[in-house]
C-alpha positions as CSV (number, residue, x, y, z in Angstrom):
1,M,-5.1,-22.3,-29.4
2,Q,-4.5,-22.6,-25.6
3,L,-6.4,-25.9,-25.4
4,R,-4.5,-27.2,-28.4
5,H,-1.2,-26.2,-26.9
6,L,-2.0,-27.9,-23.5
7,L,-3.1,-31.1,-25.3
8,A,0.2,-31.2,-27.1
9,R,2.1,-30.7,-23.9
10,F,-0.1,-33.4,-22.2
11,I,0.7,-36.0,-25.0
12,L,4.4,-35.1,-24.9
13,T,4.5,-35.6,-21.2
14,L,2.8,-38.9,-21.4
15,T,5.3,-40.1,-24.0
16,L,8.3,-39.0,-22.0
17,L,6.8,-40.5,-18.9
18,A,6.3,-43.9,-20.6
19,F,9.8,-43.8,-22.1
20,G,11.3,-42.9,-18.7
21,M,9.4,-45.8,-17.0
22,R,10.7,-48.3,-19.5
23,H,14.2,-46.9,-19.2
24,C,14.1,-47.1,-15.4
25,N,12.8,-50.7,-15.4
26,G,15.5,-51.9,-17.8
27,Q,18.6,-50.0,-16.5
28,T,18.0,-49.0,-12.9
29,T,20.7,-49.9,-10.4
30,P,20.7,-49.5,-6.6
31,G,23.0,-46.6,-6.8
32,D,20.8,-44.3,-9.0
33,K,17.4,-45.5,-7.8
34,N,16.6,-42.4,-5.7
35,P,17.4,-39.7,-8.4
36,Q,15.4,-41.6,-11.0
37,A,12.5,-41.9,-8.6
38,A,12.6,-38.2,-7.8
39,S,12.6,-37.4,-11.6
40,L,9.6,-39.7,-12.0
41,A,7.8,-38.0,-9.2
42,D,8.4,-34.6,-10.7
43,A,7.0,-35.8,-14.0
44,V,3.9,-37.2,-12.4
45,Q,3.3,-34.0,-10.5
46,Q,3.6,-31.9,-13.7
47,L,1.2,-34.3,-15.4
48,E,-1.3,-33.9,-12.6
49,E,-1.1,-30.1,-12.8
50,Q,-1.6,-30.2,-16.6
51,V,-4.6,-32.4,-16.1
52,K,-6.1,-30.0,-13.6
53,E,-5.5,-27.1,-16.0
54,L,-7.1,-29.1,-18.8
55,R,-10.2,-29.8,-16.7
56,S,-10.6,-26.2,-15.7
57,I,-10.4,-25.1,-19.4
58,V,-12.9,-27.8,-20.4
59,A,-15.3,-26.7,-17.7
60,D,-15.1,-23.1,-18.8
61,L,-15.7,-24.1,-22.4
62,R,-18.7,-26.2,-21.4
63,S,-20.1,-23.3,-19.4
64,Q,-19.7,-20.9,-22.3
65,S,-21.2,-23.5,-24.7
66,D,-24.2,-24.0,-22.4
67,Q,-24.7,-20.2,-22.2
68,Y,-24.5,-19.8,-26.0
69,R,-27.0,-22.7,-26.5
70,A,-29.4,-21.2,-24.0
71,E,-29.3,-17.7,-25.6
72,T,-29.7,-19.2,-29.1
73,R,-32.7,-21.3,-27.9
74,Q,-34.2,-18.2,-26.4
75,L,-33.8,-16.2,-29.6
76,R,-35.4,-19.0,-31.6
77,E,-38.3,-19.2,-29.2
78,E,-38.8,-15.5,-29.4
79,L,-38.7,-15.7,-33.2
80,H,-41.3,-18.5,-33.4
81,S,-43.5,-16.6,-30.9
82,A,-43.3,-13.5,-33.0
83,V,-44.1,-15.4,-36.1
84,A,-47.1,-17.1,-34.4
85,Q,-48.5,-13.8,-33.4
86,L,-48.4,-12.4,-36.9
87,P,-52.0,-11.8,-38.2
88,A,-53.3,-14.1,-40.8
89,P,-53.4,-12.7,-44.4
90,A,-56.8,-11.2,-45.3
91,P,-59.0,-13.3,-47.6
92,K,-59.0,-12.2,-51.2
93,T,-62.1,-10.6,-52.5
94,L,-63.4,-11.9,-55.8
95,D,-63.3,-9.4,-58.5
96,V,-66.0,-9.8,-61.2
97,S,-63.6,-8.8,-63.9
98,Q,-61.4,-11.7,-62.8
99,A,-64.1,-14.3,-62.5
100,G,-62.6,-16.3,-65.3
101,T,-59.3,-16.8,-63.5
102,S,-58.1,-20.2,-62.3
103,S,-59.8,-21.5,-59.1
104,A,-56.3,-22.2,-57.7
105,D,-56.3,-18.6,-56.4
106,Q,-59.1,-19.5,-54.0
107,D,-58.5,-23.2,-53.3
108,P,-55.7,-23.8,-50.8
109,T,-55.5,-27.4,-51.8
110,Q,-54.4,-26.5,-55.3
111,P,-50.6,-26.6,-56.3
112,G,-50.4,-22.8,-56.6
113,A,-51.5,-22.3,-52.9
114,A,-49.1,-25.1,-51.8
115,S,-46.2,-23.4,-53.6
116,S,-47.1,-20.1,-51.9
117,S,-47.0,-21.8,-48.4
118,E,-43.7,-23.3,-49.3
119,S,-42.3,-19.9,-50.3
120,R,-43.4,-18.4,-47.0
121,L,-41.8,-21.3,-45.1
122,S,-38.6,-20.9,-47.1
123,K,-38.5,-17.2,-46.2
124,L,-39.0,-17.9,-42.5
125,E,-36.2,-20.5,-42.6
126,E,-33.9,-17.9,-44.3
127,Q,-34.7,-15.4,-41.5
128,V,-33.9,-18.0,-38.9
129,D,-30.6,-18.7,-40.6
130,L,-29.8,-15.0,-40.8
131,L,-30.6,-14.6,-37.1
132,N,-28.4,-17.5,-36.2
133,G,-25.6,-15.9,-38.3
134,K,-26.0,-12.6,-36.5
135,T,-25.9,-14.4,-33.2
136,D,-22.7,-16.1,-34.1
137,D,-21.2,-12.7,-35.1
138,Q,-22.2,-11.3,-31.8
139,Y,-20.4,-14.1,-29.9
140,Q,-17.3,-13.4,-31.9
141,T,-17.3,-9.6,-31.4
142,K,-19.0,-8.9,-28.1
143,V,-17.1,-7.7,-25.0
144,E,-17.3,-10.2,-22.1
145,S,-16.7,-9.9,-18.4
146,R,-15.8,-12.4,-15.7
147,S,-19.3,-12.0,-14.3
148,K,-20.8,-13.0,-17.7
149,Y,-23.1,-9.9,-17.6
150,K,-23.5,-7.8,-20.7
151,I,-21.0,-5.0,-21.2
152,R,-21.2,-2.2,-23.7
153,L,-18.1,-0.4,-24.9
154,S,-18.5,3.1,-26.2
155,G,-16.4,6.2,-26.9
156,L,-15.6,9.2,-28.9
157,V,-12.5,10.0,-30.9
158,L,-12.5,13.8,-31.1
159,M,-10.1,16.1,-32.9
160,N,-10.3,19.8,-32.0
161,L,-8.6,22.5,-34.2
162,F,-8.6,25.7,-32.3
163,S,-7.4,29.3,-32.9
164,N,-7.5,32.0,-30.2
165,R,-7.2,35.8,-30.4
166,G,-6.3,36.6,-26.9
167,R,-4.6,34.6,-24.2
168,L,-6.9,31.9,-22.7
169,L,-5.5,30.4,-19.5
170,N,-6.4,27.0,-21.1
171,S,-5.9,27.3,-24.8
172,D,-8.0,24.3,-25.9
173,L,-10.6,24.5,-23.1
174,P,-11.8,28.1,-22.9
175,G,-12.6,29.4,-19.4
176,E,-10.9,32.6,-18.3
177,V,-8.8,35.3,-20.2
178,D,-5.6,36.9,-19.0
179,G,-3.1,39.4,-20.4
180,P,-0.1,38.5,-22.6
181,D,2.5,36.2,-21.1
182,L,6.0,37.3,-19.9
183,L,7.2,37.3,-23.6
184,G,4.3,39.4,-24.8
185,R,2.4,36.6,-26.5
186,A,-1.3,36.1,-26.6
187,N,-2.7,34.6,-29.8
188,S,-2.4,30.8,-30.4
189,T,-3.4,28.1,-32.8
190,G,-3.2,24.3,-32.2
191,I,-4.8,20.9,-32.5
192,S,-5.8,18.7,-29.5
193,L,-7.3,15.2,-29.1
194,R,-7.3,15.0,-25.3
195,Q,-11.1,15.4,-25.1
196,S,-11.6,12.0,-26.7
197,Q,-13.6,9.7,-24.4
198,I,-13.9,6.0,-23.5
199,G,-17.0,4.6,-21.8
200,L,-18.1,1.2,-20.3
201,E,-21.6,0.2,-19.4
202,V,-22.5,-3.0,-17.6
203,F,-26.0,-4.5,-17.1
204,G,-26.2,-6.4,-13.9
205,P,-28.8,-8.8,-12.4
206,E,-32.3,-7.9,-11.2
207,V,-32.4,-7.4,-7.4
208,A,-35.6,-7.1,-5.4
209,G,-37.5,-6.2,-8.6
210,A,-35.0,-3.6,-9.6
211,K,-32.7,-3.6,-12.7
212,T,-29.1,-2.8,-12.0
213,R,-26.5,-1.2,-14.2
214,G,-23.3,0.7,-14.0
215,D,-21.4,3.1,-16.3
216,L,-17.9,4.7,-16.3
217,Q,-16.7,7.5,-18.5
218,A,-13.0,8.6,-18.9
219,D,-11.1,11.0,-21.1
220,F,-7.5,12.1,-21.6
221,A,-7.7,15.6,-20.0
222,G,-6.1,14.7,-16.7
223,G,-2.9,16.7,-17.2
224,F,0.3,16.3,-19.2
225,Q,3.4,14.2,-19.0
226,Y,6.5,16.2,-18.1
227,A,8.3,15.3,-21.3
228,P,9.1,16.9,-24.6
229,N,5.9,17.7,-26.5
230,G,4.0,16.5,-23.4
231,I,1.0,18.7,-24.3
232,S,0.0,16.0,-26.8
233,L,0.3,13.2,-24.3
234,G,-2.9,13.7,-22.2
235,L,-3.3,11.6,-19.1
236,L,-6.3,9.3,-18.6
237,R,-8.8,10.9,-16.2
238,L,-12.0,9.8,-14.5
239,R,-15.0,11.8,-15.5
240,T,-18.1,10.0,-14.2
241,A,-18.8,6.6,-12.7
242,T,-22.3,5.6,-11.4
243,V,-24.2,2.6,-10.2
244,H,-28.0,2.6,-10.9
245,I,-30.7,0.5,-9.1
246,D,-33.9,1.2,-11.0
247,W,-37.5,0.3,-10.0
248,P,-40.4,1.4,-12.3
249,R,-40.8,4.7,-10.4
250,T,-37.9,4.9,-8.0
251,S,-34.1,4.9,-8.6
252,I,-31.0,4.9,-6.4
253,V,-27.9,6.3,-8.0
254,A,-24.4,6.2,-6.4
255,G,-21.2,7.4,-7.8
256,Q,-19.5,10.4,-9.3
257,D,-21.8,12.5,-11.5
258,A,-22.9,16.1,-12.3
259,P,-24.8,17.7,-9.3
260,F,-28.3,16.5,-9.8
261,F,-29.7,19.9,-8.7
262,S,-27.8,21.5,-11.6
263,A,-27.4,18.8,-14.2
264,L,-27.9,20.7,-17.5
265,S,-25.1,22.1,-19.7
266,P,-25.1,24.0,-23.0
267,T,-24.6,21.9,-26.1
268,S,-21.0,22.0,-27.4
269,F,-18.5,19.5,-28.9
270,A,-15.6,22.0,-28.5
271,T,-15.7,21.8,-24.7
272,L,-16.3,18.3,-23.5
273,A,-13.5,17.9,-21.0
274,E,-15.2,20.7,-19.1
275,P,-18.8,21.6,-20.1
276,A,-19.4,24.8,-21.9
277,L,-19.6,28.0,-19.8
278,S,-18.1,26.2,-16.8
279,Y,-16.5,29.4,-15.7
280,S,-19.5,31.5,-16.7
281,G,-22.5,30.5,-14.5
282,N,-22.6,26.7,-15.1
283,L,-22.4,24.7,-11.9
284,W,-21.1,21.4,-13.2
285,T,-18.4,19.8,-11.2
286,W,-18.5,16.0,-11.3
287,I,-18.8,15.1,-7.6
288,P,-19.2,11.9,-5.6
289,Q,-22.8,11.5,-4.4
290,I,-25.7,9.2,-3.5
291,R,-29.2,10.2,-4.5
292,V,-32.7,8.9,-4.6
293,E,-35.2,9.7,-7.4
294,H,-38.9,9.2,-7.3
295,R,-41.3,9.8,-10.2
296,L,-44.9,10.7,-9.7
297,V,-47.6,10.7,-12.4
298,A,-49.5,14.0,-12.0
299,S,-51.7,13.6,-15.0
300,E,-51.9,11.8,-18.3
301,N,-49.2,14.1,-19.8
302,S,-47.4,15.4,-16.6
303,T,-45.0,13.9,-14.2
304,V,-43.3,15.2,-11.0
305,V,-39.7,14.1,-10.1
306,L,-38.5,14.3,-6.5
307,Q,-34.7,14.0,-5.9
308,G,-32.7,14.1,-2.7
309,G,-29.3,13.0,-1.6
310,I,-25.8,13.6,-0.1
311,L,-22.7,14.8,-1.9
312,D,-19.0,15.0,-1.0
313,G,-18.2,18.4,0.5
314,L,-15.8,19.6,-2.1
315,T,-14.6,23.2,-1.9
316,G,-12.4,23.8,-5.0
317,E,-9.1,23.4,-3.2
318,P,-6.3,21.7,-5.2
319,P,-4.7,18.6,-3.8
320,V,-1.7,19.1,-1.5
321,Y,0.1,16.0,-2.8
322,A,0.1,14.5,-6.3
323,Y,-0.5,11.0,-5.0
324,G,-2.0,11.3,-1.6
325,R,-5.7,12.3,-1.0
326,T,-5.9,14.9,1.7
327,A,-9.3,16.1,3.1
328,Q,-10.8,19.4,2.1
329,A,-12.5,21.9,4.3
330,G,-15.9,20.4,3.6
331,E,-14.7,16.9,4.5
332,Y,-13.1,18.3,7.7
333,S,-16.6,19.3,8.9
334,R,-17.3,15.5,9.2
335,Q,-20.6,15.8,7.4
336,P,-21.6,15.6,3.7
337,G,-23.4,18.2,1.6
338,Y,-27.2,17.9,1.3
339,A,-29.2,18.6,-1.7
340,G,-32.7,18.2,-3.2
341,R,-34.7,19.1,-6.3
342,I,-38.2,19.0,-7.5
343,A,-39.1,19.1,-11.2
344,W,-42.3,19.2,-13.2
345,S,-42.4,17.8,-16.8
346,H,-45.3,18.0,-19.3
347,N,-45.6,16.5,-22.7
348,F,-46.0,19.6,-24.9
349,S,-46.7,18.8,-28.6
350,G,-44.8,15.6,-28.3
351,Q,-41.8,17.2,-26.6
352,P,-41.0,17.4,-22.9
353,L,-41.3,20.7,-21.1
354,T,-39.4,20.7,-17.8
355,I,-39.1,23.2,-15.0
356,G,-37.1,22.5,-11.8
357,A,-35.9,24.1,-8.6
358,G,-33.2,22.8,-6.2
359,G,-31.3,23.6,-3.1
360,Y,-27.9,22.7,-1.6
361,Y,-26.2,23.0,1.8
362,S,-22.9,22.0,3.3
363,R,-20.6,22.9,6.2
364,Q,-16.9,23.8,5.8
365,N,-14.2,23.8,8.4
366,W,-11.2,26.1,7.6
367,G,-9.3,25.5,10.8
368,F,-9.1,27.0,14.3
369,G,-12.8,26.7,14.8
370,R,-13.6,28.8,11.7
371,N,-16.7,27.3,10.0
372,I,-18.8,28.7,7.2
373,N,-22.0,27.5,5.5
374,A,-22.1,26.8,1.8
375,W,-25.5,27.0,0.2
376,A,-27.2,27.4,-3.2
377,S,-30.6,27.9,-4.7
378,T,-31.1,26.8,-8.3
379,V,-33.7,27.0,-11.0
380,D,-33.5,25.1,-14.3
381,W,-35.7,24.9,-17.4
382,N,-36.0,23.2,-20.8
383,V,-38.8,24.6,-22.8
384,P,-39.7,23.6,-26.4
385,L,-40.7,26.5,-28.7
386,G,-42.5,24.6,-31.4
387,K,-40.9,21.8,-33.4
388,L,-37.7,23.6,-34.4
389,F,-36.7,25.7,-31.4
390,G,-35.8,24.9,-27.7
391,F,-34.9,27.2,-24.8
392,S,-33.0,25.9,-21.8
393,G,-30.8,27.2,-19.0
394,E,-30.0,27.5,-15.3
395,F,-29.7,30.2,-12.6
396,Y,-28.1,30.0,-9.2
397,R,-27.5,32.2,-6.1
398,G,-25.3,31.0,-3.3
399,Q,-22.2,31.2,-1.1
400,A,-18.9,29.2,-0.9
401,L,-19.6,27.3,-4.1
402,G,-16.0,26.9,-5.3
403,G,-16.4,23.1,-5.2
404,L,-19.2,23.3,-7.7
405,G,-17.5,25.7,-10.1
406,G,-19.2,28.9,-8.8
407,G,-17.6,32.1,-7.6
408,S,-14.5,31.7,-9.8
409,Y,-13.9,28.3,-8.0
410,Y,-13.4,30.1,-4.7
411,S,-15.2,29.2,-1.5
412,A,-13.6,31.1,1.4
413,L,-12.2,34.6,1.8
414,F,-9.5,35.4,4.4
415,S,-8.7,38.7,6.2
416,K,-5.2,37.4,7.0
417,V,-3.1,34.5,5.8
418,S,-5.0,31.3,6.2
419,S,-2.6,29.9,8.7
420,D,-3.1,32.9,11.1
421,P,-5.7,31.8,13.7
422,T,-6.7,35.5,14.4
423,G,-7.8,36.0,10.8
424,R,-11.5,36.0,9.8
425,V,-13.0,33.7,7.2
426,Q,-16.1,34.4,5.1
427,G,-17.8,32.5,2.4
428,L,-17.7,34.2,-1.0
429,E,-21.2,35.0,-2.3
430,S,-21.9,34.7,-6.0
431,L,-24.7,34.5,-8.5
432,G,-24.8,33.4,-12.1
433,G,-26.5,31.4,-14.8
434,W,-26.7,30.7,-18.5
435,A,-29.3,30.3,-21.2
436,Q,-29.3,28.5,-24.6
437,L,-31.4,28.8,-27.7
438,K,-31.4,25.7,-29.9
439,L,-32.5,25.5,-33.6
440,R,-33.0,22.0,-35.0
441,A,-32.9,22.7,-38.7
442,S,-33.2,19.0,-39.6
443,S,-32.6,15.6,-38.1
444,K,-28.9,16.0,-38.9
445,V,-28.2,19.8,-38.4
446,E,-28.6,22.0,-35.3
447,F,-27.5,25.4,-34.3
448,N,-27.0,26.6,-30.7
449,F,-26.4,30.0,-29.2
450,A,-25.6,30.2,-25.4
451,A,-24.5,32.9,-23.0
452,G,-23.6,32.9,-19.4
453,Q,-22.1,34.8,-16.5
454,D,-20.4,34.1,-13.2
455,N,-20.5,37.0,-10.8
456,P,-18.7,36.8,-7.4
457,F,-19.3,39.7,-5.1
458,A,-16.4,42.1,-5.8
459,S,-16.9,44.1,-2.7
460,E,-16.3,41.0,-0.5
461,I,-13.1,40.1,-2.4
462,R,-11.7,43.6,-1.9
463,A,-12.5,43.5,1.8
464,F,-10.4,40.3,2.2
465,P,-7.1,41.0,0.5
466,F,-5.4,37.8,1.6
467,S,-7.9,35.8,-0.5
468,Y,-5.6,36.2,-3.5
469,G,-3.8,33.0,-4.4
470,T,-5.8,30.8,-2.0
471,S,-7.1,28.6,-4.9
472,M,-4.6,27.3,-7.5
473,G,-2.6,30.5,-7.3
474,R,-5.2,32.5,-9.2
475,V,-6.6,35.9,-8.4
476,P,-10.4,35.7,-8.3
477,H,-12.2,37.6,-10.9
478,S,-15.1,39.9,-10.3
479,R,-17.1,38.8,-13.3
480,N,-16.7,36.3,-16.2
481,Q,-18.9,36.4,-19.3
482,S,-19.0,34.0,-22.2
483,E,-21.0,33.6,-25.4
484,I,-20.8,30.7,-27.9
485,L,-22.4,30.0,-31.3
486,N,-22.0,26.6,-32.9
487,A,-23.3,24.5,-35.8
488,I,-23.4,20.7,-35.4
489,Y,-23.8,18.3,-38.3
490,H,-24.4,14.6,-38.0
491,P,-24.1,13.0,-41.5
492,R,-24.5,9.7,-39.6
493,S,-25.3,8.8,-36.1
494,D,-21.7,7.8,-35.4
495,L,-20.1,10.8,-37.1
496,V,-20.1,14.5,-36.1
497,F,-18.7,17.7,-37.4
498,S,-18.9,21.1,-35.6
499,A,-17.8,24.6,-36.0
500,E,-17.9,27.0,-33.0
501,Y,-17.2,30.6,-32.2
502,G,-16.8,31.9,-28.7
503,H,-16.2,35.2,-27.0
504,I,-15.0,35.5,-23.4
505,S,-14.6,38.6,-21.2
506,T,-12.9,38.4,-17.8
507,Y,-13.0,41.3,-15.4
508,Q,-10.3,41.2,-12.7
509,I,-10.7,42.6,-9.2
510,D,-8.2,45.4,-10.0
511,N,-10.5,46.6,-12.8
512,E,-8.4,45.1,-15.6
513,H,-10.5,43.7,-18.4
514,Y,-9.4,41.1,-20.9
515,T,-11.2,39.6,-23.9
516,A,-10.6,36.7,-26.3
517,D,-12.2,35.3,-29.4
518,R,-11.9,31.7,-30.2
519,F,-12.7,29.5,-33.2
520,N,-13.0,25.7,-33.1
521,L,-13.4,23.1,-35.9
522,V,-14.3,19.7,-34.5
523,M,-14.5,16.3,-36.1
524,G,-15.4,13.1,-34.1
525,I,-16.4,9.5,-34.6
526,L,-18.5,7.7,-32.0
527,F,-18.2,4.0,-31.3
């Protein structure tokens, strides 16, 4: 349509230009020569600009046409190559009971054999036509980029119907429990779609023998607009974004992703904006990082994976400004976090058995020369128990892990207000973990039961009373426990239904204990 519109404008400009020239030649006088010449110059300039635009569009069309022809030619060559590699049909054995049949069944020169060859040739031509038709459909529907590399669009539209008995601090994303609000209310029921996701994956060129690709995932759980019914107007939020450079046994990954030394999470469609058990022993925070992975073949059925890298030194502090990025205590130390992991995998009855161990260290500067060390030791496992069951989980022990989601998202404890240079600072120690048992009842139905606990050291919190309110205005809890039970049904690969029950217990530092039960019905469609 754009080319047709430009051609029409081009023809109209030529017509007006010709008419103007005739009019100027027949009626021009010395007094109006300059204005008419200026008008003619403007028309010529517009004509030149339109010609340049037409040439640019034609060049783009030629480039796209050449690309489509090359891809079609490659597909046809692959088809002919595959057909040529097909094994020849086995010769027919002569059955004594059919000895009286026509010799045309054995003689390829007879009309019957010729018609069979023509039938096969006709089927191959139909397959080629079908392949060309599918290629044309792909050209009409595929997502294109300026770089002309392949892009894949994916996503999930997810509706979550939730009902809570007890006051969750985040009603549609269960984490911690508190007492009734100022009006005495606790129970709630609602519907949310803010956990819906959009993803893009791009496949780049091959560089130094390595394949390159990138992916980006976003959802609508980035907060709410300050407007009437703003809770249904979720803001777009970055989840993960990574660039991969993959050789056969080595990979370099740069971007924002789950911590590679604690990358597992329980299976749940009710909690996608934050992974399940994220406040109960699951170190999960999507964090900027650069890592290197190397895969070693230990035996015919076993491999060893070595991972190492650096991470942004996040500490769990909320931003000071809504639109300005201020440094956190880990970034003020002027060095990143360091982490590594080693994992052993074995093919057990056709299923992978994996056991891994990792470590993490970073430095944090809380002002006035007060530095603390953040560290963690982790263990993870994924063990198949026959063909139907699987057992997975993680365990951690560490200090100042608020940036990773540990210790109630607290990293530092203060003996006085944080702005007092005479106050002491200490990293909050914590331990926690989770485990999940999975039952694959069929290819479409699975059941999952998971439980986890996050356990900051309560004695340290009590010894530093000015720690209260240092992270998002919350009081750190002394323990948070969660259990979930869900059923997931995939009637098709692009459709999912799930029902989930969860129980959460939060133990406050002042010995208050709150519980909540939640029920979720989830329906989603993937694209």
